[in-house]
C-alpha positions in Angstrom: 23.2 13.6 47.3 25.5 15.0 44.7 26.5 13.3 41.5 29.3 13.9 39.1 27.7 14.9 35.9 29.2 15.3 32.4 27.5 17.6 30.0 27.9 17.0 26.4 27.0 19.6 23.7 25.6 17.9 20.6 25.5 19.9 17.5 22.4 19.1 15.4 21.9 19.8 11.7 19.5 22.5 10.8 15.8 21.6 11.3 12.9 23.3 9.6 10.6 24.8 12.3 7.8 26.7 10.7 9.4 28.8 7.9 12.6 29.6 9.9 15.8 27.5 10.0 17.5 27.6 13.4 20.8 26.1 14.4 20.3 23.9 17.4 22.6 22.8 20.2 21.3 20.2 22.6 22.5 19.5 26.0 22.1 16.2 27.7 23.7 14.6 30.7 25.0 11.2 31.8 25.5 10.5 35.4 28.3 8.1 35.8 27.3 6.6 39.2 23.6 6.2 38.5 21.5 3.7 36.7 21.6 4.2 32.9 17.8 4.7 32.9 18.2 8.4 33.4 20.5 8.8 30.5 18.0 6.8 28.4 15.2 9.0 29.6 17.1 12.1 28.7 17.9 10.8 25.2 14.3 9.9 24.7 13.5 13.6 25.4 15.9 14.8 22.7 13.1 16.4 20.8 12.0 18.3 23.9 15.3 20.0 24.0 15.1 20.9 20.3 11.6 22.3 20.9 12.5 24.3 24.0 16.0 25.5 23.5 16.1 25.3 19.7 13.6 28.1 19.5 14.5 30.0 22.6 18.3 29.7 22.1 20.7 27.7 24.3 22.1 29.8 27.1 24.3 29.4 30.1 21.2 29.8 32.2 19.7 26.9 30.4 22.9 24.9 31.1 22.6 25.7 34.8 18.9 24.7 34.8 19.7 21.4 33.2 22.6 20.8 35.6 20.4 21.4 38.6 17.8 18.9 37.3 20.5 16.3 36.6 21.8 16.6 40.2 18.3 16.4 41.7 17.3 12.8 42.5 13.6 13.7 42.5 13.7 15.5 39.2 12.0 14.0 36.2 13.2 15.7 33.0 10.7 14.1 30.7 7.6 12.8 32.6 5.8 12.3 29.3 6.1 13.1 25.7 3.6 15.2 23.9 2.6 14.6 20.3 4.6 17.6 19.3 7.7 16.2 21.0 7.2 12.8 19.3 6.9 14.6 15.9 10.1 16.5 16.6 11.9 13.3 17.3 10.7 11.9 14.0 11.9 14.9 12.2 15.3 14.6 13.8 15.5 10.9 13.0 14.5 11.5 9.4 17.2 14.2 9.1 19.8 11.8 10.5 18.9 9.2 7.8 19.3 11.9 5.1 22.8 12.8 6.5 23.8 9.2 6.6 22.8 8.6 3.0 24.5 11.8 1.9 27.7 10.7 3.7 27.6 7.2 2.0 27.0 8.7 -1.5 29.5 11.6 -1.1 32.5 9.8 -2.7 30.3 9.0 -5.8 28.5 12.3 -6.4 30.1 14.7 -8.7 30.7 18.2 -7.3 27.8 20.4 -8.0 25.4 17.4 -8.6 22.3 16.8 -6.6 21.9 13.6 -4.5 18.1 13.5 -5.3 16.7 14.5 -8.7 13.1 15.0 -9.7 11.6 13.2 -12.7 8.9 15.6 -13.8 7.5 13.3 -16.4 6.8 10.5 -13.9 6.3 12.8 -10.9 8.9 10.8 -8.9 12.1 11.7 -7.0 15.0 9.4 -7.6 18.5 8.7 -6.3 21.1 6.9 -8.4 22.7 3.9 -6.8 26.5 4.0 -7.4 27.8 0.8 -9.0 30.1 0.1 -6.1 27.1 0.1 -3.7 24.6 -2.0 -5.6 23.3 -5.1 -3.9 21.1 -6.2 -6.8 20.2 -5.2 -10.4 18.6 -1.9 -9.4 20.3 1.3 -10.5 18.1 3.8 -8.8 15.6 4.3 -5.9 12.4 6.1 -6.7 9.8 7.6 -4.4 6.9 10.1 -4.3 8.7 12.5 -2.0 12.3 13.5 -1.4 12.3 12.3 2.2 10.8 8.9 1.1 13.6 8.6 -1.5 16.2 9.1 1.3 14.4 6.7 3.6 14.3 4.0 0.9 18.0 4.5 0.1 18.8 4.3 3.8 17.0 1.0 4.0 18.8 -0.2 0.9 22.2 0.7 2.2 21.9 0.1 5.9 18.7 -1.8 6.5 15.8 -0.3 8.4 13.8 -1.4 11.4 10.7 0.2 9.7 10.9 -2.5 7.0 10.9 -5.6 9.1 8.6 -8.5 8.0 6.3 -7.7 11.0 5.9 -4.0 10.1 5.5 -4.7 6.4 2.8 -7.3 7.3 0.9 -4.7 9.3 1.1 -2.4 6.3 -0.3 -5.2 4.1 -3.1 -5.8 6.5 -4.0 -2.1 6.7 -4.2 -2.0 3.0 -6.4 -5.1 2.9 -8.7 -3.8 5.7 -9.2 -0.6 3.7 -9.7 -2.4 0.4 -13.4 -2.7 -0.4 -12.6 -5.7 -2.7 -11.0 -7.7 0.1 -13.2 -10.0 2.1 -13.0 -9.7 5.9 -12.7 -13.5 5.9 -9.5 -13.1 4.0 -8.2 -10.6 6.5 -9.1 -12.8 9.4 -7.4 -15.8 7.8 -4.2 -13.8 7.3 -4.3 -12.7 10.9 -4.8 -16.3 12.1 -1.9 -17.6 10.0 0.4 -14.8 11.2 -0.5 -15.5 14.9 0.1 -19.2 14.6 3.3 -19.3 12.5 5.0 -15.9 12.4 4.2 -13.9 15.6 6.9 -15.5 17.7 9.4 -16.4 14.9 12.7 -14.5 14.9 12.5 -13.9 11.2 9.4 -11.7 11.7 11.6 -8.9 13.2 14.4 -9.0 10.7 14.7 -6.2 8.2 13.5 -7.6 4.9 16.6 -6.2 3.1 18.8 -8.4 5.3 16.8 -11.6 4.7 18.3 -14.2 2.4 16.6 -17.0 0.5 18.3 -19.5 2.8 16.7 -17.8 5.8 13.2 -18.2 4.4 13.9 -21.8 3.4 15.1 -22.7 6.9 11.9 -21.1 8.3 9.8 -23.2 6.0 11.7 -26.4 6.7 11.1 -25.8 10.4 7.4 -25.4 9.9 7.1 -28.5 7.7 9.5 -30.6 9.8 8.1 -34.1 10.5 5.4 -33.8 7.8 3.1 -32.0 10.3 1.2 -29.9 7.8 -0.4 -30.5 4.4 0.8 -28.9 1.2 -2.4 -26.8 1.1 -1.7 -25.4 4.6 1.9 -24.7 3.6 0.7 -22.7 0.6 -1.5 -20.6 2.9 1.5 -20.0 5.3 3.8 -19.1 2.4 1.2 -16.6 1.1 2.1 -14.3 4.1 5.7 -14.0 2.9 4.4 -13.7 -0.7 2.3 -10.6 0.0 4.9 -9.0 2.3 7.5 -9.3 -0.4 5.0 -8.0 -3.0 4.6 -4.9 -1.0 8.4 -4.6 -0.5 9.0 -4.9 -4.2 6.3 -2.4 -5.1 7.8 0.0 -2.6 11.3 -0.3 -4.0 12.5 -1.7 -0.7 13.8 -4.9 -2.4 14.2 -5.8 -6.1 12.9 -9.4 -6.1 10.2 -11.5 -4.4 12.4 -14.1 -2.7 9.4 -16.0 -1.4 7.6 -16.5 -4.7 10.9 -17.4 -6.4 11.9 -19.9 -3.8 12.1 -23.6 -4.8 10.1 -25.6 -2.2 9.8 -28.9 -4.1 12.1 -30.6 -1.5 9.8 -29.8 1.4 7.9 -32.8 2.9 4.2 -32.6 3.6 1.5 -34.6 5.4 -0.4 -36.9 3.1 -4.0 -35.7 2.7 -6.6 -37.8 0.9 -9.6 -35.5 1.1 -8.4 -32.5 -1.1 -10.5 -33.8 -4.0 -13.5 -34.8 -2.0 -16.6 -33.5 -3.7 -20.2 -34.5 -4.7 -20.3 -37.2 -7.3 -22.6 -37.4 -10.3 -24.6 -40.0 -8.4 -24.9 -37.7 -5.4 -26.1 -34.9 -7.6 -28.8 -37.2 -9.2 -30.0 -38.3 -5.7 -30.2 -34.7 -4.5 -32.0 -33.4 -7.5 -34.5 -36.3 -7.5 -35.2 -35.7 -3.9 -35.8 -32.0 -4.5 -38.2 -32.9 -7.4 -40.3 -34.8 -5.0 -40.7 -32.0 -2.4 -44.2 -30.5 -2.2 -43.0 -27.2 -0.9 -39.5 -25.6 -1.5 -38.0 -22.5 -0.1 -35.4 -20.3 -1.8 -32.7 -22.4 -0.2 -33.8 -25.6 -1.9 -34.2 -23.8 -5.3 -30.7 -22.3 -4.6 -29.3 -25.8 -4.2 -30.8 -26.8 -7.5 -29.4 -23.8 -9.3 -25.9 -24.4 -7.9 -26.0 -27.9 -9.4 -27.0 -26.4 -12.8 -24.6 -23.5 -12.9 -20.9 -23.1 -12.5 -21.1 -20.5 -9.7 -20.0 -19.7 -6.2 -22.4 -19.4 -3.2 -21.7 -15.6 -3.0 -22.6 -15.3 -6.7 -25.8 -17.3 -6.3 -26.9 -15.0 -3.5 -26.3 -11.9 -5.6 -28.2 -13.1 -8.7 -30.9 -10.7 -9.8 -33.8 -11.2 -12.3 -32.2 -8.5 -14.4 -29.3 -11.0 -15.0 -31.6 -13.5 -16.7 -32.3 -13.4 -20.5 -35.0 -16.1 -21.2 -34.9 -15.2 -24.9 -31.2 -16.0 -25.2 -31.4 -18.7 -22.5 -28.5 -17.1 -20.6 -27.7 -15.7 -17.2 -25.1 -13.1 -16.4 -22.7 -13.6 -13.4 -21.2 -10.2 -12.5 -21.6 -9.6 -8.7 -21.4 -11.4 -5.3 -22.4 -11.0 -1.7 -19.4 -11.2 0.7 -18.4 -10.3 4.2 -16.8 -6.9 4.7 -15.7 -5.0 7.8 -17.9 -2.0 8.4 -17.1 1.4 9.9 -18.3 0.0 13.2 -15.5 -2.6 13.1 -18.0 -5.5 12.7 -18.4 -7.8 9.7 -21.4 -7.3 7.5 -22.6 -9.0 4.3 -22.5 -6.5 1.4 -23.2 -6.9 -2.3 -20.3 -5.8 -4.5 -20.4 -5.2 -8.2 -17.9 -7.8 -9.2 -17.1 -11.4 -8.6 -14.1 -13.0 -6.8 -12.1 -12.8 -10.0 -12.7 -9.0 -10.4 -13.6 -7.7 -13.8 -12.2 -10.8 -15.4 -14.5 -13.0 -13.3 -17.7 -11.7 -15.0 -19.2 -14.1 -17.5 -22.4 -15.1 -19.3 -23.5 -18.7 -18.9 -26.0 -20.7 -20.9 -29.1 -21.9 -19.1 -29.8 -25.6 -19.1 -33.4 -26.7 -19.5 -33.5 -27.7 -15.8 -32.1 -24.3 -14.8 -34.9 -22.5 -16.7 -37.5 -24.6 -15.0 -36.1 -23.7 -11.6 -36.1 -20.0 -12.5 -39.6 -20.1 -13.8 -40.8 -21.8 -10.6 -39.1 -19.1 -8.5 -41.0 -16.5 -10.5 -44.3 -18.1 -9.2 -43.3 -17.8 -5.5 -45.5 -15.6 -3.2 -42.5 -13.3 -2.5 -40.5 -12.3 -5.5 -37.8 -9.7 -4.9 -35.1 -8.3 -7.2 -32.9 -11.1 -6.1 -33.6 -14.5 -7.7 -33.1 -16.6 -4.6 -34.4 -15.1 -1.4 -35.7 -16.1 2.0 -39.3 -15.7 3.3 -38.7 -12.0 4.0 -37.5 -11.3 0.5 -33.8 -10.9 1.5 -30.8 -12.6 -0.2 -30.1 -16.1 1.1 -27.8 -16.6 4.2 -24.7 -18.7 3.5 -24.8 -20.6 6.8 -28.5 -21.3 6.5 -27.9 -22.5 3.0 -25.5 -25.1 4.2 -28.0 -26.2 7.0 -30.6 -26.8 4.3 -28.1 -28.6 2.2 -27.2 -30.8 5.2 -30.8 -31.8 5.7 -31.1 -32.8 2.1 -28.0 -34.9 2.1 -29.1 -36.7 5.3 -32.5 -37.4 3.7 -30.9 -39.1 0.7 -28.2 -40.9 2.7 -25.0 -39.3 1.4 -22.2 -37.5 3.3 -22.8 -33.8 3.9 -20.4 -31.5 2.1 -20.6 -27.7 2.0 -21.8 -25.5 -0.8 -18.2 -25.1 -2.0 -18.1 -28.8 -2.9 -21.1 -28.3 -5.2 -19.0 -25.8 -7.1 -16.1 -28.3 -7.0 -18.4 -30.8 -8.6 -19.6 -28.4 -11.3 -16.1 -27.3 -12.3 -14.7 -30.8 -12.4 -17.8 -32.0 -14.4 -17.2 -29.2 -16.9 -13.5 -30.0 -17.1 -14.4 -33.7 -17.8 -17.0 -32.7 -20.4 -14.6 -30.4 -22.3 -11.7 -32.8 -22.2 -9.8 -30.4 -19.9 -10.1 -27.3 -22.2 -8.6 -24.9 -19.7 -9.8 -21.7 -21.4 -13.4 -22.9 -21.4 -13.3 -24.0 -17.8 -11.5 -20.8 -16.7 -14.2 -18.7 -18.3 -17.2 -20.6 -17.0 -15.8 -20.9 -13.5 -14.8 -17.2 -13.4 -11.2 -18.0 -12.6 -8.4 -15.5 -13.2 -5.5 -17.7 -12.3 -5.1 -20.7 -14.5 -3.4 -22.6 -11.6 -6.7 -22.6 -9.9 -8.4 -24.2 -12.9 -5.5 -26.7 -13.2 -6.3 -27.9 -9.7 -9.8 -29.0 -10.8 -8.4 -30.5 -14.1 -5.9 -32.5 -12.1 -8.8 -33.8 -10.0 -10.4 -35.1 -13.2 -7.1 -36.6 -14.3 -6.9 -38.4 -11.0 -10.4 -39.8 -11.5 -9.4 -41.1 -14.9 -6.3 -42.7 -13.5 -8.3 -44.5 -10.9 -10.8 -45.7 -13.5 -8.0 -47.1 -15.7 -6.4 -48.9 -12.7 -9.8 -50.3 -11.7 -10.4 -51.6 -15.3 -7.0 -53.2 -15.3 -7.6 -55.3 -12.2 -11.2 -56.0 -12.9 
């Protein structure tokens, strides 16, 4: 069967191949009476033509060869693309973005001036944004390379599919997965939130440069419609947009973090009455009295005692070493933690890191109470004493899940509801906030908090307790 074929000669800009610049002409065909898939297939092989005829030279013989293939139903011009072809495509697309940016800036660039300039002092390339083309308060685009500068300007002027919320989220996750300071639990939690709320949302595939604050607000209103989620869950959902915009701002893709600046006070949430649930002073007394009466205790029971005597996290407790204790000054240093991290084998492993959750600002030295010193001295008398203060029978650091199992047995024995180890910390921070009259600086330091809003959450819990006490007093 014969088909009428139109051949178009496309003139491409110069491409750098090796050290030689060659002027390419690409031929591709479109068969009018056939399905458009062939045309799409040929366009997808654009880089193949560049590679083959760009170097060899485009000739009439080449034209005839192409025509024969176009008129052959059984011919497959591009059965598959090699890595080299894909790379050539990317080069071509990058060059097209450069040309498009140059065309847009041409009316505003003085004759003889460069579109991209190099800032030697800051080791950055920059492109000035003409006043007439500015969309925000930025006056320039900066980047590490010249091509990156053009790419960012292209995204600024025209939007870019490479900067959709979805693709930026994947960049965020790649950074977090490669960051030794980020827990694999955090990575998993982000993935779960994305899968549930963002994966199938239309906004996920919009270029971030085209998203308006109203778009984000509509997305959030849909999620919270009918008071189906709590405020705490919403904050976790919103954190995805927060970190995506953080990356976009840091990459000079957008100027402002619309998510963090968005007013969400009018959103309606499900009422939750268990956010401040924690162990009470009475619960603590019952637990400690029960532990006092035990004939034999493991490192887990001693660990429970220490958590009720120190303002620490479970990961920090597990990483405590004898070198952190100063019995002469009656102090203990909190400067590391044991957390989950993804290993080179792709699996999660517990590792000890030389910092706390708050990073360098989370390190602190806490005073030892008389009871805490007694517990530590009893631990020194154990049959197995390792470099870690609290350890299991094999001398290894405590296991977090087993810690909670031991804690559950203790709470069942004394007849109080079981709450996880985190609720022991909740008790210790709120108890400190109450004892200091809500002194935020003292509480932040002792708890190892970096963000004062985290501390304020505990202080508000104390204030809520005080309100309930006053109401109770009023009505007898």
